[in-house]
N, CA, C and O of each residue as an XYZ file, in Angstrom:
272
protein
N      32.533     43.360     22.051
C      33.179     43.398     23.348
C      32.197     43.965     24.359
O      31.488     44.931     24.081
N      32.166     43.353     25.533
C      31.309     43.815     26.615
C      32.153     44.694     27.535
O      32.981     44.184     28.290
N      31.951     46.002     27.478
C      32.749     46.963     28.241
C      32.704     46.686     29.743
O      33.721     46.795     30.427
N      31.529     46.330     30.252
C      31.402     46.088     31.690
C      32.223     44.873     32.119
O      32.939     44.937     33.118
N      32.131     43.782     31.385
C      32.910     42.576     31.685
C      34.402     42.896     31.587
O      35.190     42.487     32.439
N      34.778     43.625     30.548
C      36.167     44.007     30.325
C      36.707     44.821     31.505
O      37.772     44.513     32.040
N      35.967     45.863     31.910
C      36.405     46.726     33.007
C      36.476     45.985     34.335
O      37.411     46.191     35.109
N      35.499     45.128     34.606
C      35.510     44.343     35.842
C      36.700     43.396     35.850
O      37.350     43.218     36.880
N      36.984     42.791     34.711
C      38.116     41.876     34.599
C      39.433     42.592     34.861
O      40.291     42.068     35.571
N      39.599     43.770     34.301
C      40.811     44.569     34.532
C      40.930     44.924     36.005
O      42.004     44.777     36.586
N      39.849     45.388     36.619
C      39.876     45.777     38.032
C      40.233     44.600     38.935
O      41.013     44.753     39.875
N      39.666     43.424     38.652
C      39.978     42.228     39.443
C      41.455     41.865     39.311
O      42.114     41.541     40.299
N      41.963     41.921     38.094
C      43.375     41.605     37.869
C      44.270     42.585     38.618
O      45.201     42.171     39.308
N      43.995     43.880     38.488
C      44.827     44.896     39.148
C      44.733     44.810     40.668
O      45.725     45.046     41.357
N      43.564     44.477     41.200
C      43.420     44.310     42.645
C      44.265     43.129     43.118
O      44.963     43.231     44.127
N      44.206     42.010     42.394
C      44.990     40.832     42.749
C      46.476     41.150     42.705
O      47.221     40.761     43.605
N      46.914     41.852     41.668
C      48.324     42.229     41.544
C      48.725     43.160     42.684
O      49.780     42.973     43.289
N      47.906     44.150     42.982
C      48.220     45.106     44.031
C      48.325     44.462     45.400
O      49.292     44.699     46.124
N      47.344     43.651     45.763
C      47.334     42.995     47.070
C      48.486     42.007     47.180
O      49.188     41.986     48.192
N      48.687     41.196     46.161
C      49.759     40.194     46.191
C      51.133     40.848     46.195
O      52.030     40.402     46.911
N      51.306     41.894     45.406
C      52.581     42.594     45.355
C      52.908     43.234     46.699
O      54.045     43.157     47.166
N      51.925     43.857     47.315
C      52.153     44.488     48.617
C      52.577     43.446     49.637
O      53.512     43.670     50.405
N      51.896     42.309     49.651
C      52.221     41.237     50.588
C      53.653     40.750     50.382
O      54.388     40.560     51.351
N      54.049     40.547     49.142
C      55.399     40.073     48.834
C      56.464     41.068     49.284
O      57.492     40.678     49.837
N      56.211     42.358     49.042
C      57.168     43.395     49.443
C      57.266     43.457     50.965
O      58.364     43.532     51.517
N      56.129     43.427     51.636
C      56.133     43.473     53.104
C      56.901     42.291     53.693
O      57.682     42.460     54.630
N      56.681     41.101     53.149
C      57.379     39.913     53.640
C      58.880     40.004     53.374
O      59.680     39.621     54.228
N      59.268     40.500     52.211
C      60.686     40.631     51.875
C      61.369     41.636     52.794
O      62.496     41.408     53.234
N      60.694     42.747     53.089
C      61.258     43.755     53.985
C      61.383     43.186     55.403
O      62.416     43.355     56.050
N      60.346     42.520     55.879
C      60.386     41.946     57.227
C      61.525     40.939     57.353
O      62.227     40.923     58.364
N      61.711     40.108     56.347
C      62.786     39.113     56.383
C      64.152     39.791     56.352
O      65.051     39.408     57.101
N      64.316     40.800     55.488
C      65.589     41.501     55.383
C      65.931     42.217     56.692
O      67.091     42.228     57.104
N      64.940     42.809     57.344
C      65.167     43.468     58.630
C      65.541     42.415     59.681
O      66.500     42.598     60.431
N      64.785     41.318     59.733
C      65.054     40.259     60.708
C      66.436     39.645     60.511
O      67.108     39.291     61.480
N      66.857     39.521     59.258
C      68.167     38.936     58.951
C      69.316     39.935     59.133
O      70.486     39.563     59.048
N      68.977     41.191     59.380
C      69.998     42.218     59.534
C      70.569     42.710     58.210
O      71.583     43.408     58.185
N      69.918     42.347     57.116
C      70.404     42.756     55.792
C      70.128     44.228     55.503
O      70.846     44.864     54.731
N      69.080     44.765     56.131
C      68.762     46.183     55.998
C      68.419     46.734     57.378
O      68.100     45.978     58.296
N      68.487     48.044     57.516
C      68.205     48.689     58.801
C      66.727     49.018     58.982
O      66.233     49.097     60.107
N      66.033     49.208     57.875
C      64.627     49.589     57.950
C      64.396     51.058     57.681
O      63.288     51.564     57.857
N      65.439     51.743     57.254
C      65.305     53.167     56.951
C      65.640     53.459     55.485
O      65.686     54.618     55.072
N      65.869     52.416     54.716
C      66.295     52.578     53.330
C      65.125     52.921     52.401
O      63.953     52.869     52.774
N      65.507     53.271     51.186
C      64.574     53.405     50.066
C      65.110     52.510     48.952
O      66.322     52.386     48.775
N      64.218     51.900     48.218
C      64.614     50.980     47.159
C      63.930     51.334     45.845
O      62.712     51.514     45.816
N      64.686     51.437     44.764
C      64.044     51.589     43.465
C      63.262     50.308     43.167
O      63.696     49.210     43.515
N      62.134     50.458     42.536
C      61.291     49.299     42.220
C      60.791     49.409     40.790
O      60.574     50.502     40.268
N      60.617     48.258     40.174
C      60.096     48.228     38.809
C      59.065     47.110     38.700
O      59.280     45.997     39.180
N      57.963     47.424     38.072
C      56.902     46.458     37.791
C      56.693     46.494     36.283
O      56.659     47.570     35.685
N      56.556     45.339     35.675
C      56.320     45.282     34.237
C      54.971     44.637     33.983
O      54.698     43.532     34.451
N      54.139     45.332     33.243
C      52.841     44.808     32.826
C      53.015     44.169     31.458
O      53.419     44.825     30.499
N      52.705     42.882     31.382
C      52.838     42.179     30.104
C      51.541     41.458     29.783
O      51.021     40.693     30.595
N      51.028     41.713     28.591
C      49.882     40.993     28.057
C      50.313     40.516     26.682
O      50.188     41.233     25.689
N      50.821     39.295     26.644
C      51.448     38.772     25.427
C      50.505     38.819     24.225
O      50.922     39.170     23.121
N      49.240     38.467     24.438
C      48.287     38.440     23.335
C      48.026     39.798     22.704
O      47.543     39.888     21.575
N      48.350     40.858     23.443
C      48.185     42.223     22.934
C      49.514     42.864     22.573
O      49.561     44.026     22.168
N      50.598     42.101     22.723
C      51.952     42.614     22.494
C      52.195     43.863     23.341
O      52.759     44.855     22.879
N      51.749     43.779     24.601
C      51.889     44.882     25.548
C      52.959     44.521     26.561
O      52.904     43.459     27.181
N      53.929     45.403     26.727
C      54.994     45.215     27.700
C      55.409     46.608     28.169
O      56.155     47.313     27.490
N      54.907     46.991     29.352
C      55.106     48.352     29.832
C      55.734     48.319     31.231
O      55.150     47.756     32.157
N      56.922     48.921     31.388
C      57.522     48.987     32.721
C      57.005     50.212     33.494
O      56.726     51.263     32.918
N      56.890     50.036     34.799
C      56.533     51.125     35.694
C      57.630     51.209     36.743
O      57.924     50.216     37.408
N      58.237     52.374     36.900
C      59.296     52.566     37.855
C      58.816     53.416     39.015
O      58.016     54.337     38.848
N      59.324     53.086     40.199
C      58.950     53.846     41.373
C      59.975     53.640     42.474
O      61.098     53.199     42.227
N      59.571     53.963     43.684
C      60.462     53.845     44.826
C      59.672     53.341     46.029
O      58.555     53.790     46.286
N      60.267     52.403     46.763
C      59.701     51.900     48.001
C      60.513     52.534     49.127
O      61.715     52.296     49.244
N      59.847     53.346     49.958
C      60.509     54.029     51.069
C      60.101     53.359     52.369
O      58.918     53.104     52.596
N      61.067     53.075     53.214
C      60.780     52.460     54.495
C      60.604     53.495     55.609
O      60.061     53.186     56.669
N      61.060     54.705     55.364
C      60.854     55.810     56.310
C      60.533     57.061     55.565
O      60.324     58.108     56.177
C-alpha cells in the first residue's frame, strides 16, 4: 500500500463530500426559507453516514445545523 496515495485519496474524497454537502444544505435552507417552511432561526439535527462497502465500514456521525 502506498501511504501517500492512500492519504491523498482520502483527503480528496472528504473535501468533495464536505463541499458538496455544504452546498446541498445551504440550498435546502434557502429554499425552505423562501417557501416559508422555516423562519431561519431553527436548529436541525443532522446525520451523515460514512459507508465503504468493500471494508464493511458503516459509521454514522450525528450533529446539529444551527441557523442562528
